[in-house]
Each structure stands twice: as structure tokens, then as C-alpha cells.
Backbone as CSV, one residue per row, in Angstrom:
resi,resn,N_x,N_y,N_z,CA_x,CA_y,CA_z,C_x,C_y,C_z
1,PHE,77.620,66.201,171.876,78.376,67.542,171.211,77.433,68.617,171.917
2,SER,78.296,69.479,172.128,77.994,70.816,172.670,78.805,71.861,172.120
3,PRO,78.270,73.156,171.837,79.171,74.378,171.146,80.249,74.602,172.215
4,ASP,80.092,74.222,173.488,81.054,74.559,174.603,82.302,73.628,174.344
5,ASP,82.233,72.651,173.581,83.381,71.753,173.204,84.336,72.114,171.936
6,MET,83.833,73.345,171.653,84.862,74.011,170.376,85.764,74.859,170.817
7,VAL,86.862,74.803,170.229,88.287,75.266,170.618,87.946,76.437,169.899
8,LYS,87.919,77.760,170.893,87.639,79.122,170.697,88.797,80.005,170.380
9,GLU,89.911,79.582,170.907,91.092,80.507,170.712,91.636,80.597,168.988
10,SER,92.037,81.407,168.766,92.866,81.324,167.066,94.217,80.470,167.190
11,ALA,94.071,79.978,165.930,95.369,78.949,165.598,96.564,79.807,165.198
12,THR,97.726,79.839,165.914,98.742,80.537,165.428,99.106,80.035,164.323
13,ALA,100.339,80.446,163.357,100.999,79.997,162.201,101.743,78.697,162.551
14,GLU,102.256,78.698,163.907,103.083,77.535,164.391,101.801,76.167,164.409
15,ASP,100.579,76.366,165.057,99.755,75.472,165.152,99.443,75.107,163.655
16,VAL,99.227,75.658,163.043,98.750,75.598,161.327,100.019,74.435,160.619
17,ARG,101.027,74.867,161.058,102.142,74.188,160.287,102.178,72.861,161.195
18,ARG,102.333,72.941,162.624,102.718,71.729,163.383,101.242,70.757,162.830
19,LEU,99.959,71.077,162.855,99.164,69.936,162.689,99.167,69.629,161.090
20,ARG,99.582,70.467,159.807,99.743,69.932,158.870,100.781,68.694,158.847
21,LEU,101.795,68.908,159.311,102.769,68.069,159.306,102.505,66.801,160.253
22,ALA,101.698,66.654,161.497,101.321,65.484,161.864,100.525,64.954,160.885
23,LEU,99.736,65.326,160.183,99.017,64.497,159.248,99.653,64.162,158.346
24,GLY,101.199,64.426,157.844,101.629,63.969,156.914,101.391,64.781,155.514
25,LEU,100.828,65.916,155.422,100.280,66.539,154.152,101.000,67.619,153.752
26,LYS,101.142,67.640,152.322,101.938,68.826,151.686,100.810,70.041,151.993
27,HIS,101.678,71.018,151.089,101.020,72.451,151.523,99.524,72.233,150.100
28,ALA,99.936,71.604,148.967,98.799,71.683,148.112,98.055,70.602,148.626
29,GLU,98.347,69.495,149.334,96.953,68.412,150.137,96.026,69.275,150.859
30,ILE,96.736,69.806,151.785,95.967,70.568,152.653,95.178,71.393,152.237
31,ALA,95.686,72.217,151.471,94.984,73.524,150.701,93.534,73.041,149.880
32,THR,93.965,71.718,149.165,92.999,71.475,148.515,91.727,70.795,149.191
33,LEU,92.198,70.287,150.578,91.054,69.798,151.463,90.444,70.776,152.086
34,PHE,90.949,72.157,152.296,90.194,73.171,152.951,89.708,74.087,151.707
35,GLY,89.997,73.716,150.544,89.214,74.736,149.395,90.360,75.822,149.362
36,TYR,91.600,75.977,149.586,92.348,77.093,149.612,93.520,76.610,148.364
37,LYS,93.983,77.713,147.747,95.309,77.677,146.943,96.472,77.288,147.370
38,PRO,97.416,76.654,147.021,98.360,76.352,147.946,99.416,77.650,148.466
39,ALA,99.245,78.731,147.723,99.978,79.585,148.127,99.072,80.317,149.301
40,SER,97.844,80.312,149.450,96.888,80.777,150.197,97.178,80.124,151.839
41,TRP,97.670,79.103,151.353,97.228,78.010,152.693,99.037,78.519,152.984
42,GLN,99.919,78.508,152.436,101.154,78.765,153.085,101.491,79.918,153.766
43,THR,100.490,81.143,153.601,100.625,82.308,154.263,100.097,82.226,155.695
44,LYS,99.064,81.026,155.847,98.413,81.131,157.423,99.476,80.130,158.026
45,GLU,100.637,79.725,157.624,101.848,78.942,158.241,103.064,79.939,158.611
46,LYS,102.871,80.887,158.190,103.812,82.113,158.366,103.609,83.135,159.098
47,ALA,104.022,83.373,160.163,103.524,84.630,161.291,103.876,85.760,160.947
48,ALA,104.866,86.021,159.999,105.039,87.542,159.723,103.998,87.675,158.535
49,GLN,103.538,86.942,157.753,102.752,87.391,156.764,101.319,87.795,157.307
50,ARG,100.800,88.597,156.497,99.366,89.073,156.921,98.145,88.040,155.697
51,GLY,98.474,86.995,156.112,97.396,85.985,155.353,96.388,85.904,156.072
52,VAL,95.188,85.268,155.818,94.038,85.141,156.049,94.127,83.915,157.225
53,LYS,93.636,84.349,158.424,93.801,83.050,159.538,92.882,82.144,159.287
54,LEU,92.930,80.870,159.686,92.109,80.118,159.744,90.964,80.054,160.668
55,LYS,90.011,80.035,160.415,88.349,80.124,160.773,88.450,79.336,161.885
56,THR,87.526,79.723,163.008,87.457,78.651,164.024,87.134,77.329,163.578
57,GLY,86.126,77.197,162.731,85.523,75.917,162.424,86.972,75.061,161.590
58,GLU,87.290,75.649,161.128,88.815,75.109,160.269,89.432,74.748,161.217
59,PHE,90.039,75.646,162.358,91.191,74.972,163.219,90.724,73.769,164.094
60,ASN,89.058,73.882,164.311,88.620,72.831,164.902,88.609,71.313,164.155
61,PHE,88.261,71.596,163.026,88.424,70.375,162.067,89.925,70.106,161.773
62,LEU,91.180,70.845,161.644,92.100,70.767,161.691,92.800,69.759,162.924
63,LEU,92.192,70.155,163.868,92.334,69.514,165.358,91.862,68.119,165.484
64,LEU,90.707,68.002,164.944,90.128,66.927,164.878,90.576,65.984,164.058
65,LEU,91.255,66.118,162.813,91.910,65.620,161.737,93.325,65.094,162.413
66,ALA,94.017,65.824,163.160,95.170,65.364,163.653,95.141,64.591,164.720
67,GLY,93.890,64.718,165.463,93.691,63.495,166.691,94.131,64.379,168.194
68,GLU,94.238,65.880,167.740,94.548,66.657,168.901,93.629,67.703,169.367
69,HIS,92.290,67.204,169.201,91.323,68.279,169.759,90.828,68.066,171.068
70,PRO,90.993,68.945,171.944,91.068,68.477,173.468,89.783,67.792,174.004
71,SER,88.513,68.202,173.365,87.497,67.230,173.916,86.633,66.403,172.964
72,LEU,87.117,66.505,171.657,86.253,65.883,170.723,87.349,64.706,169.918
73,GLN,86.713,64.030,169.487,87.315,62.835,168.538,86.667,62.349,167.346
74,LEU,87.655,62.195,166.152,86.542,61.539,164.743,86.442,60.128,165.407
75,VAL,85.195,59.573,165.009,84.929,58.123,165.002,84.583,57.540,163.664
76,GLU,85.085,56.631,163.494,84.605,55.961,161.877,83.493,55.561,162.093
77,LYS,82.522,55.678,160.932,81.057,55.145,160.861,81.000,53.684,160.476
78,VAL,80.372,52.947,161.560,79.904,51.523,161.270,79.158,51.540,160.114
79,LYS,79.781,50.554,159.138,78.744,50.023,158.010,77.934,49.165,158.003
């Protein structure tokens, strides 16, 4: 891993919604996963809203969970 592997651009509202749907999660489920209230998460999916955007680390984690990160992937630990 290198910090250069991190996606640096900001997530759009469309990205956030598309990735949540790709994971098959409801607003409440993904909000809980990231430590937000469902209403706060919903603003991240609405471009017209002035909601708080995803932080860079959150966007990278969401990309990893959805299997869409351009240079990194999650691998299950061997027990």
C-alpha cells in the first residue's frame, strides 16, 4: 500500500448513491456503518443539498466495500 493508491477526488452525490445501491444497503444501514444518522447520509446522495460531503477516507472505504476501488481491494484474512 502507498498513499498514492488513495482516490483523491471528491465523491459526487451520484457516486455515493450508486455505491450504496451496489452494496445493497438501505440508508439506515450505511449510515450506521459510517457513524451517521440516516437523514445526514441522505444529504450526501442529493446534489442539490448542502450536506456534508464524504471525506476522502470514507470515499475510499466505500469504493473498497463495493469492489470498485481502482487500485486496491479488500481481502479476507486467513484464520
